[in-house]
N, C-alpha and C positions, 0 to 999 in steps of 0.2 A: 576705913569708917565712910559712908551714905553719904553722898551732895546732896544741896541741895540748890538750888538753884532761884534766887525771886527779883523778878520783874518786873519794875516799875519806879518810870520816871520823876512819882517827889520824894526826896530825900530822907527825908524825916519820916516816912511813911515805909520805907522798905530799909529802915539803918532800925529803922523798928521792930519790925515786923522778921531780921535779920539778926537781929539777938533772943528776942523768941525762939525760934525754930536755934537757934544753939545752946541754949537751956537743952533743947531735949536730946543735946550730946550729936547732935550730925554739924559737920565743915556745911559754911555757907559760903556759897559764892554773889554775886548782883548784876548784876546789867537796868541799866535803866535808859535800855530802846531797846528792837528790836534788831536788828544790825546787830547791836554789843551781843544777847539773849545767844542767836546764830552763831556769833567770836567761841563767846565762851562754852558753849555745847560741844564744835569743833576742837576744841582744844583740853578739856576735862570727860570723866565719868563723867557724869550727871544720872542721879538715879532719882531725881521732883523736876520738875519747877512752878515753880507758883506767882502768876503768871495775872497782870491788872488786863485787864482788859481793855482799855484810849488809856495810849501807846502816841508819843512825837513820829514815829515815825511807821504805824501802822496799825495793824489792827490787832488783840491777846488771842479774835476766836482768830482770825484768818493763821498766829502764827503759828496759832493751835497744828492746824492742815502741816504748815511748811516744817516744824521741830519733829509727827508722827510722820511724814514718808521720808527727814532724813539721820530719824534717832528713834526709833521704833521702840525702845525695848522705854526710855521713861517714860516719866505718867503725871503731865497733864492739870492742874488743880486750878483755875481764872475764876481774877474777883474783882467784880465790878461795884463802883458807888453806886450806879443806876441800874438793875436787874432787869429783864421782862423775856419773857416765855419763844422768842422768834429765836433773839440768841443764842439763849439755853439749849436749846433747840440743837442747835447749826451744827456748836460748840461739844458736842456730844458728840452727835458725825459726821464732824472732825477731826479724830480722836478726844477729846479735852476726859481729864480720868472724871470732872466732878466741875462744881462752875455754881462761885459763893455771893452774897452777897453783904461789902462789907460794913462794915459793921454789930449791925445786922444781925449777923455770921458764924463773929471773930472765936468764937469759941469751940465755933466745926476745928478748925484749921491744922492743929492739932491730934486732933484725935483720925479726919479726914486726912492725914498728911501719915500715918501711919497706916491704915487701911492700903493709899496706894504707893508702899511697899512693899506689904505682903503680894502686892499683884508684883512689883518688877520681880519682888527675890523669883518668885513663882516661877515668873514668865525667865529670872536668865536659869533656870534645875530644868527647864528645859533643853533651852537652846544650850547647854550642859550635856545632857542626856540625848542628842540631836548628837550634837560632835563625836559624840562618845561609839553613838550610833552609826557614824556614819567613819570613824575609825576605823570599825570596825571592822565591817566591808567594805576598807577602799581594798586600792586594788596591792596596793603596798604590803598588807596583810595573807595576799596567795601567794602560798612556798612554792617554791617549785623554782631550777638554776636550771634544768637539763634543757635542752633544744624546742624538744615542740612544748615542753609547755610553754616552755618567753611565749614563745609564736603564737600560742589560744590567748596570752595571756595583751600580746602586742595587737591584733585581730580585737580584742575586745576595749582593750581602751580606743582606737581607733573610731569603732563603732558609737559605745558608749556616749562621743557625744551630737550623735544626731538621732532621730526618733526613727529611726529603720527597727522593725521588726528582723528579729538576731535567736538563729533558729542552735539550741545545743548542741550537740551530737555524740556518744560516747558513752563507754559498757556503765550500771549501777555504780552508785561510790563513789567515779571521780571527779565530782563536785563543780555539781556542774549547775544548784541551787546558789554556792555560794560564784563561782562570776554570775549569775541572774542579778548576785544583787552587789557587788560589785559598781555591772552597767552603769543599777540604773543609783547606785550612790554618788557614781562620776555622773548624768547627765543632771540638762537641768529641768527635770520630777523630782529631783534629791529632795529633796523640802515638801512630799505624796507622798500617799501611803505606794509600796513598795507587798504585791500581794502576792503567795504565792497559793497555788490549789495542788496537790497529785489526782490524776486527771484517771488513772487505776483502780482509788482510792474509795467508788463513788461505784452505782450503776447508771446503769445510763437515762434512771427521769431521776433520785437527789441528785447528779450533778446538771444536768437540767438545772434548778434549781438554784443548786450553792452558785452557777454561774452570772442568770439570765435572771434570779430572782423571780418571779410568785404571786397572783394576785389572789386576797382573803376568798378565798373558800374555785381553788383553781384544783383543788383534789384534798380527799382527805388528811384532814390535823393540818391546814390552812385558813388558822383561824383566824389572824392579820396580812395587808403589805407586807412582800419582802425585802426587799434590797439584795439582790447581787452581784461575791464580788465582783463584776463587774461594770456596777457604777461604787464598789467601794475603791478599786484602784483608776476611777477615772481623776483621770491631770491628773497621774501618775503612773506609775510598769505592775503589771499584772504578770507574771508566772506562771504558763500553762505547763507544768513536769509532764512525762510521761504524757503528753498527745497522738504517743500512736494510739491508746484504748483510748479515744475518745471515740463512740462509733458513729456511726455516718449519716446523724438527722442532727447531731449536735456540730460535728463535724460545720454539713452544710450555714447554718448561723454561727457560727466562728467565721466559717469564709465572710458572710456579711459584718459583721463587725466590721472587719477590714478591711472589706471596702464600701466600705460606706457609714462605718461609724455608728449604727443602729441596731437595735435590737427589739426580741419583744419579750418581754417577759410570760411566765407557764401563764397561762391563762385571763390574758390580755390581747385589748385585741393593738391596743397602738404602740405602734414605736419609742423607743431611751432610747438618746444620745450619750452620745459619751466618745469622750478625749483619752481616749491610754494605748500607752503602749505594752504589749503585748511581743515577751520570749518566752518561747519555746520548749522544749526538749525531748528527748529520745533517745533509749539505748537500739534500735530497732534500724531495722533498716529501710527505706523507704521505699525505695525502688521497691522490692516486693514483696513489702505492702500495696504496691500499688498495682503492681500486676495479678496477682494473688485476690482484688479488691474489698482490703482491708481497710484503702489508706489515700484520699479524696486527691487527684490527682491537682488540677488547680489550685488548692489548699494550700499542694503538699508546694508549690511554687513561689503559693502571698508565702507563709511559710519563714521561709528559703534561703529570704530575699539577700542573707551574711549568713551565713554559716562559720559554727566551729568547731572542730573537733577538738578533743581532748581523751589525750593518749591515757589509756591503763597507767596505771604502776608499775608496773612490771614494764613496760617501753622508760621509760624514769626513774630505770638504782641507784640516778644522784641519785635522786631527792630522795630517795628513802629512809637514810640514813636522816640526814636538817626533818625530815617530818617526826620519822623519831623519835626525835630531841625533843623536838616542839608538843608532841603529846607525851613521853617523859613531864616534862614540863606541864609542866597543863594536871598529870594524874597527880600528880607528885602535892600540890598548891589540893586538891580537892580530898587525900587524902590523909595530909602533912605530914608528909611522910620525910625523910630525909636519909640519901641514900646516898657512899664514897662514886661510884665509880661503875661502869659498862662494861662490861667483860664484852672485848672484839666479836669473843665467839657468836657476842649476841647477837653484835648488828651482819655477822653475815649472815644468821642465819636469817632474817627477818630480808637479806636481799638476793638468798637461795629460796624464798620460797615466790608459789608463782603471784599472788594478793586477786584474788576472784573475784573478791570482794570492796577490792581497791582499794582508797583512803578511809575508811567506812569501817574494813575489816581487820585494816596500822593500827587504827582507833582503839579498836577494842579489846587488840593485846595486848599493846601495849595497858593500856585502864590493865585487863589480869594483872597482867606481869606483874605491872606495881607494887597489884595488894598484894600477891601472893612472896615478891619477896621482902631479904632482910637489912640485911646491908646496901645490900650493892646487884644490880640487873646481871643474872647468868641465864647462860641454854635454859637450865633447867626448868629457868623462869617462867619457859614461853609454852604455849600449848604442847600437844606429846606429836602429834605433827610436823609442828615445824624445828622439835626435838628430832628426832630419829631420820626427820629429810638430813641436818646436820652433818648430826651425827655418826650417819650411814658410808654419811661421803669423805669424811674423817679417816674410817675407817676402810674403805676398799682402795684411794691411792695415799699409802706412805707421801712423806715430800722429796725421796729419794728418786720417784718415780719418773720415768716421761712423762703420763699422761699425766703425771698432776700438773707439774709444762703450762703441759696444752689445754686445762684446763683454763689454768693460773689465765695465760694466759689467750684462752678468747671469750671469759669475763670481764677480761682490761679491755678489750675491744672492746663488745657490750655496753660494755661500762661508757668508754669510751664515745660509741653511736649510740646512747640511747636509747638500746635498746630494738635498731633498725635493723635488725638483720641480715636484710635485703644489703647493707651496708657494710655491715660485719663481716658477712660471705664475702665481700670487697679484698674487702680491706683482707680482709687470712689470705686468696687467691686459692675458696674454692669453691665447689660448687656450692648455692644453693640449700642443695638437699643433702647431698657431704656436712654443712653448720647444723639440719630440723635430725640427722642423726645424734651428732655427737653431744649437744643439748641433750639429748633425749639420752644419753651413753650416764651422761655428767653428772644431766638432773639440773640443767640450767636454765629448763624448756621455759 
């Protein structure tokens, strides 16, 4: 039930108003002064406040500001016996929903209260959606138990609370945007915009317009002024995916943003200031790009203040089954299907695959398999290349062969080291070149 707080020092008027409001189906709380009103708000979930302007220990106009500063959601309707324009204007500035005169406007109170509560309902839905969005993109939702991946999560959590520029590195499909969103949600900018742009998806001119905006008439088709994504992300976070694809000219403009917080729109002369956190990502080797003249060294040092490397899926063998189960549940929900079981051979085939497309590829494979399966997920539901890999291995090595025992042992050590081949070779007591030869021989690459 919605709660309405009535604040008035005149007992008879307050009781009468409480009776009228309660007949509308609302729970009514009462207070005779500012101090009691604030106490009621602290102790109860109040949706709306009907408040007299003149109170024994203060003024309702000023009380509205105190309420809004401390409790932003409830809407406040101020009631006064002697209305005047300056008070009305100040009341609205202080966050009041409306300001009406007692007696003359009594018939407006209930309709006004309903409109105020509609605004409260909308605000609560927005808060709920923001919470769901925050939960969806929190670090708790990132899946992975391997040591290398947990190290990346730990680094991201530590840098999230700062305003430091972050560079996420790793192969395509390793989850860089997921990390960027989690960093944003864990920062003090979480309530502001998170804006993502893939720098490889645009040509130079279009990317410049998208990022920095343009003035009307700057080029053919620019019929009106347009904000760029940097302005859209003001006070929030902008994620520059595949920043290595950006042209040298745009790199210079990005460098200026990092150094001064300013940029110039296309076709404009005056600079625009922004306060934005930049998270960049790349799958490229920036040292090679710098040597080849494709990326500015000074920009690299500015965006790589804090680097986090996301390991490829083939180095996270321990996480494959966990991720597969996650995607299976998602796909089952989407397709409204039910399965009885997942065969061990299905999981084994997933673990043996190289996953050049990483998590994105795994997600697509699982979705396809769920669509094709009947009662349960089997190796036959996987793409042919995954089936052949697993079947060829099972045919090549029988359970009685010594080579099979060696293969299984190497796989176990690889799982233990989370795919770290150097560490695996050390634990096995063999040369790294020997390990690579055996990995190739047993199809464990």
